[in-house]
C-alpha positions, 0 to 999 in steps of 0.5 A, spaced: 500 500 500 502 507 499 506 509 505 504 516 508 511 520 508 510 522 515 505 519 520 503 526 524 500 526 531 496 532 532 499 537 537 496 543 540 496 550 537 496 557 539 498 563 535 505 563 535 506 555 534 509 553 528 510 545 527 516 543 523 515 538 518 514 531 521 519 526 520 518 519 517 517 513 522 519 507 518 522 501 520 529 500 518 531 494 514 538 495 513 542 488 514 548 492 517 544 497 521 547 498 528 545 496 535 549 501 539 556 502 541 559 496 545 560 496 553 563 491 558 558 489 563 560 485 570 556 479 571 556 476 578 557 469 579 550 466 580 553 460 584 553 464 590 557 462 596 559 455 592 562 458 586 569 461 585 567 468 587 569 471 580 566 476 576 565 475 568 565 480 563 561 481 557 561 485 551 554 487 549 551 492 544 556 490 539 556 493 532 553 488 527 556 486 521 553 485 514 556 479 511 551 476 506 549 470 509 551 468 517 556 473 521 561 469 525 560 473 532 566 472 537 565 468 542 566 473 547 559 477 545 554 471 546 549 470 551 544 465 552 538 465 548 532 464 552 526 468 554 526 467 561 525 473 566 531 476 568 533 472 574 532 466 570 537 469 564 543 469 569 550 468 565 554 463 569 562 464 568 562 458 565 557 460 560 561 466 559 567 462 558 572 467 555 579 463 556 584 464 551 582 458 547 576 462 545 579 468 544 582 468 536 586 473 534 584 479 529 588 475 523 584 469 525 577 472 525 579 475 518 581 469 515 574 466 518 570 471 515 574 470 508 572 463 507 565 461 504 560 459 509 558 451 508 552 448 512 556 446 518 559 453 518 553 457 518 549 453 523 555 454 528 556 461 526 548 462 527 547 459 533 553 462 537 548 464 543 546 457 543 553 455 543 555 459 549 549 456 553 551 449 551 558 450 553 556 453 560 552 446 561 558 442 559 563 445 562 564 443 569 564 448 575 571 449 579 571 445 585 570 449 592 574 448 598 572 443 603 572 449 608 566 453 604 562 446 603 557 445 609 555 438 608 548 440 610 548 446 605 551 441 599 545 436 600 540 442 600 543 445 594 543 438 590 536 437 592 534 444 590 537 443 583 533 437 582 527 441 584 528 446 579 530 442 574 523 438 575 519 445 574 522 446 567 518 443 562 515 444 555 520 442 551 517 443 544 523 443 539 527 438 535 530 435 541 524 434 545 525 426 546 532 428 549 530 433 553 524 429 556 529 423 558 534 428 561 529 431 565 525 425 567 531 421 569 534 427 574 527 427 577 527 420 579 533 422 584 529 427 588 527 421 593 534 420 594 536 427 596 530 427 601 533 421 604 540 424 604 537 430 608 536 426 614 542 421 613 548 421 618 553 426 619 559 428 618 560 424 611 567 422 608 570 426 604 569 421 598 562 422 599 562 430 599 566 430 593 561 425 589 556 430 592 559 436 589 560 433 582 553 431 582 551 438 584 556 441 578 553 436 573 546 438 575 547 445 574 550 444 567 543 440 566 539 445 569 542 450 564 541 446 558 534 444 560 532 451 561 535 453 554 531 447 551 524 450 554 525 457 553 530 458 547 529 459 540 527 452 537 531 455 530 537 456 534 537 449 537 537 446 530 542 450 527 547 448 533 545 441 533 552 438 533 554 443 540 547 441 543 548 433 542 555 434 544 553 437 550 547 432 552 553 427 551 557 431 556 552 432 561 550 425 561 557 422 562 558 427 568 551 425 571 553 418 570 560 419 573 557 422 579 552 417 581 557 412 580 561 415 586 555 416 590 555 411 597 548 409 598 550 406 605 554 413 607 548 417 605 543 412 609 539 411 602 534 405 603 534 399 599 527 401 595 530 408 593 537 405 592 534 400 586 531 406 583 537 410 583 541 404 580 536 404 575 537 411 573 545 410 573 544 404 568 540 409 564 545 414 564 550 409 562 547 406 557 545 413 554 553 415 554 555 409 550 549 409 545 548 417 543 542 419 540 542 422 533 539 428 530 535 429 524 539 431 518 533 432 514 531 438 518 537 441 519 539 441 511 532 444 510 533 449 515 540 451 513 537 452 505 532 456 507 536 460 512 541 462 507 536 463 501 535 471 500 528 474 502 525 474 495 527 467 494 521 462 493 521 456 498 518 449 496 512 449 500 513 442 502 520 444 506 516 450 509 511 445 511 516 440 514 519 445 518 513 448 521 511 441 523 518 439 526 519 445 529 512 445 532 511 452 530 504 451 527 500 456 531 500 463 532 502 463 539 508 458 537 510 463 532 509 469 536 513 466 542 519 464 537 519 471 535 519 474 542 525 469 543 529 472 537 528 479 540 530 477 547 536 475 544 538 481 540 536 485 547 541 481 550 547 483 546 547 477 541 549 478 533 543 482 530 544 480 523 543 473 525 536 475 529 534 479 523 536 472 518 532 468 523 526 473 523 526 472 515 526 465 516 520 465 521 516 470 517 517 465 511 514 460 515 508 464 518 506 466 510 506 459 508 502 458 514 497 463 512 496 460 505 494 454 509 490 457 514 488 465 513 486 466 520 493 465 523 496 471 525 490 475 523 484 478 528 478 474 527 475 481 524 480 481 519 480 474 517 472 474 515 473 474 508 467 474 503 464 467 503 464 467 495 472 469 495 475 462 495 482 465 494 488 465 499 489 470 504 493 475 501 500 476 504 501 482 509 506 487 507 512 487 512 510 495 514 504 493 517 506 487 521 509 488 528 516 487 528 515 483 535 509 478 533 509 479 526 502 480 526 498 485 522 497 491 527 491 493 530 493 499 534 500 501 531 504 506 536 511 509 535 516 509 540 521 514 542 526 511 537 521 512 531 520 505 530 512 502 530 510 496 534 503 493 536 501 497 542 500 490 546 506 487 544 511 493 546 507 494 552 509 487 554 516 488 552 516 495 557 513 491 562 518 486 562 523 491 564 526 492 558 529 499 556 531 498 549 527 499 542 526 491 540 528 492 533 534 497 533 536 496 540 537 503 542 536 505 549 529 509 549 529 516 552 522 515 555 517 510 554 512 514 551 507 511 546 504 515 540 499 512 536 501 512 529 494 514 526 496 514 518 499 507 519 493 505 522 489 508 516 494 505 511 492 498 514 485 499 513 486 501 506 490 495 505 484 491 508 479 494 504 483 493 497 484 486 499 477 484 501 479 484 508 475 487 514 480 492 518 482 489 524 478 492 530 482 495 535 483 492 542 478 495 548 483 500 551 482 501 559 479 508 560 485 513 560 481 519 561 485 525 565 483 526 572 477 531 573 479 538 573 478 541 580 472 545 582 476 552 581 478 550 574 471 548 572 468 554 575 474 558 571 471 554 564 464 556 566 466 563 567 469 563 560 463 560 557 458 565 559 463 570 556 463 566 550 455 566 550 455 574 551 453 578 545 459 583 547 464 581 541 470 583 545 468 578 551 467 573 546 474 574 543 477 574 549 474 568 552 475 564 545 483 566 546 483 563 553 479 557 551 484 556 546 490 557 550 487 552 556 486 547 551 493 547 548 496 546 555 494 539 557 489 533 556 486 535 563 484 542 560 481 539 554 477 534 557 474 539 562 472 544 557 469 538 553 465 536 559 463 543 561 459 544 554 464 549 550 464 545 544 457 547 541 458 554 543 464 554 539 461 551 533 456 556 533 461 562 533 465 559 527 461 563 522 463 570 525 465 575 521 470 577 526 477 575 524 481 574 531 475 571 534 474 566 528 481 564 528 481 563 536 475 559 535 477 554 530 484 553 533 480 552 540 476 546 536 483 543 533 486 543 540 480 540 543 479 535 538 486 532 540 482 529 546 479 522 543 472 523 546 471 530 544 472 528 537 465 525 537 462 531 541 465 536 535 461 531 530 455 531 534 455 538 535 454 539 527 461 543 527 463 540 520 459 545 515 462 551 520 469 548 519 469 548 511 466 555 511 472 557 515 476 553 510 473 557 504 473 564 507 477 565 513 484 568 514 490 564 512 491 562 519 484 560 520 484 556 514 490 552 516 487 550 522 481 548 519 484 544 515 488 541 521 482 540 524 479 536 519 485 531 519 484 530 526 477 529 525 478 524 519 482 519 524 476 516 526 474 512 519 466 514 520 468 521 519 471 521 513 465 520 509 461 525 512 467 530 511 468 528 504 460 529 503 461 536 506 464 540 500 471 540 504 475 536 499 475 542 493 477 547 499 482 543 501 485 542 494 485 550 493 489 551 500 494 546 497 495 550 491 495 557 493 496 556 501 502 558 505 507 553 506 504 551 513 497 551 510 499 546 504 502 541 509 495 541 513 491 541 506 496 535 504 495 531 510 488 532 511 487 530 503 491 524 504 487 521 510 480 523 507 483 519 500 484 513 504 476 512 503 475 510 496 469 514 495 473 521 496 478 519 491 473 521 485 472 528 489 479 530 489 481 528 482 475 532 479 477 538 484 483 538 480 488 535 485 492 531 480 495 537 476 497 541 483 500 534 485 505 534 479 506 541 480 509 540 487 513 534 484 517 539 480 518 544 485 523 541 489 524 547 493 517 547 496 518 541 500 512 538 498 515 532 494 514 527 500 506 529 501 505 530 493 507 523 492 504 519 497 497 522 495 499 521 488 500 513 489 493 513 493 489 516 487 493 512 482 489 506 484 482 509 482 480 509 475 479 517 474 486 518 478 489 513 473 486 517 467 488 524 470 495 522 471 496 519 464 493 525 461 498 530 465 504 527 462 507 524 468 511 519 466 518 523 465 516 526 472 516 520 476 522 517 472 526 523 475 523 521 482 526 514 481 532 517 478 534 522 484 529 522 489 529 519 496 528 511 498 521 513 500 519 517 494 522 512 489 518 507 492 511 511 491 513 513 484 514 506 482 507 504 485 504 510 481 508 507 475 505 500 476 498 502 476 499 506 470 503 501 466 497 496 467 491 496 462 489 499 456 495 504 455 500 500 458 504 499 451 504 507 451 506 508 458 512 502 458 514 505 451 515 512 454 518 510 460 523 506 456 525 512 452 526 515 459 531 510 461 527 507 466 530 500 466 537 501 469 533 505 474 528 499 476 534 494 476 538 499 481 531 499 485 530 492 485 537 491 488 537 496 493 530 499 495 526 499 500 522 492 501 516 495 498 520 499 493 523 492 491 517 489 489 514 495 485 520 495 481 520 487 480 513 488 477 515 493 473 521 490 470 517 484 469 512 488 465 517 491 461 521 485 459 514 482 456 513 489 453 520 488 450 519 481 448 513 483 444 516 489 441 522 485 438 517 479 436 513 485 432 519 488 429 521 481 427 514 479 424 514 486 420 521 484 417 519 478 415 513 481 412 517 486 408 522 481 406 516 477 403 514 483 399 521 484 397 521 477 394 514 477 390 517 480 383 522 474 383 517 469 385 512 472 379 518 471 374 520 464 376 512 462 375 512 466 368 519 462 366 515 455 369 509 457 365 513 458 358 517 451 359 510 448 360 508 451 353 515 448 350 514 441 353 510 438 347 516 440 342 520 435 346 520 428 344 515 423 347 513 416 347 508 418 341 513 421 337 518 415 336 517 411 330 514 404 330 519 399 330 
């Protein structure tokens, strides 16, 4: 769909306020984007008094690198890949194992980067976070001295570890059988530890050493099981060799620890002893006969992981991946996506997360083709009963980067990225203070509704026959009721506003304008006090200052959501349109901004369009001040999202004005003009108007010299123009302007939407050139045939003469009888 150049939020105005040109808030998709400067963080040893007491150091927030496939992060910047709460995500010194053998020199890293990635290398590099977690699980913890180990505390610690492992569950991944077996065997040790708590004291040193060994092995098993429960399913498969090796190491350590346990010294009963001996035998058998991994799953995953974002993947492979990874429901997909963002938040290599997110998106798109309801709200999934087509793929810009779902209530965070409100709120409530996508620290946690993107999503749903998603019910965020003194002050102003004294009206309107500008509480208080109908009644006033104050006060009041309905029900739209047509320039500017604010409610678009506002907005766009043009463009863009308003805008002469603005680069209106033009080009009248205005050279010029966003919108307009009756004419004209090379560049380096539009145009251009070449070949053949016609006539004449002379030649009838 068409991207609005700058999602705007309405801000209160006074006579001195001037809004700067709004900035675009679009998700960055650059594979080589940065996640902030690296920093060293101290991680305390979580093993408490039984640990080594050392503090490990971890580099987080390091710069991402943009190699074409899978970057190889140095081991010292990786962390465990889980989505558990902060307390459960503690990194042990073993997990951060930064010994000399894990710290390659710079030349080694350069040599490694220079080599092409094989499947095995890709898996090792992509799953570096899981690698480190697995190393943590398999690395034995340093033994503590006897003086630091009280036997009772040691037994309690081992029993506690068994209980914690028993609480870890839900191993829904490719290693489910291995994780469940390990967890089940460890849980069977619980009775032994309960009896050991009541056993004889003191214990011989050999038994204490065996318990220490068991404690360390159980700590490693807990890390591994937690990774299997809350870690990324995709990363676990990519790191299959390390995971399987870690299972073997843990199994071997547990088997050795149990072999050293003296049941008599611990006071273990015969019944429990038999159970533990059975567990020991199972560990011994598992150590001797290691499990094998799923090679088909690994190879399929690597092939999709290393494919480009636009590559077509075999549906059977995607179906197999979805089933084997158990990513079959919206909950599964959302949890895996959240896991990936948690990993990025922990300082893991962002390029890897981005690649895995792309892989996850392919699986989700495939699942939607099988079940259109997945990932879409119930309202959005209600296609027409007669529509048997598959559900359209949701554009990336309309998906929440966290959940990958179509957004219902998009909001902008302070870094400029847009997320679904519920997802980003849960992210912030979990204690994060960074932007999930960019990993930048959030200066504040304010969330600004992205009204324009919400409207674009509604337009896309309408164009694809999908009911727009309904916003989730919000808890009332109404500001606190104003105090009695404030309320009495508003009432006093309303009395002056209702008087017949022009000076009192002007002063009261100015004061209400200022009060409505200051705070949401004031806007709620003024609206509840009944000021809006009185203000609306003064819109037709002939006093310029009063009219400016009144329309600006209504604009400021409309920012508060509940006041929008009050303004509409009071019949304000005709009065606002009257000011838009006949007021001063400031009054016209603010009336246009008011119409934009009111049009954010979809039902109001129809009413405003029917009120005659659109021609007046087009006129303001053509001859207004710079600020007036901006306000008019914003209002027109939002109104034209409704299909019925597009024809009104086109018939009002909007297209020529937009094309003129495209040629006036110093006007600063190129972004707005292209965004509106992209919307109108989908309308038959708009397409005809753009065609008749000789727009092709202008659009090609934008693709040649414009910004990435403007190139995208210009390509979108051309896609509509180069389709239908005049397709051949427009393609020929675009070819003459040298568009082919420009489209190839856009398809290579443009935005995601720009790439799609460029590929569409290139396909049509290739068909056109092929047809043109074929037509030229046919014409040449016909001309050659016509040139050969005289020669053919001469040959036929000679043949005819030969036939006439044939009887003169001897034949059987002329031979004498013999």
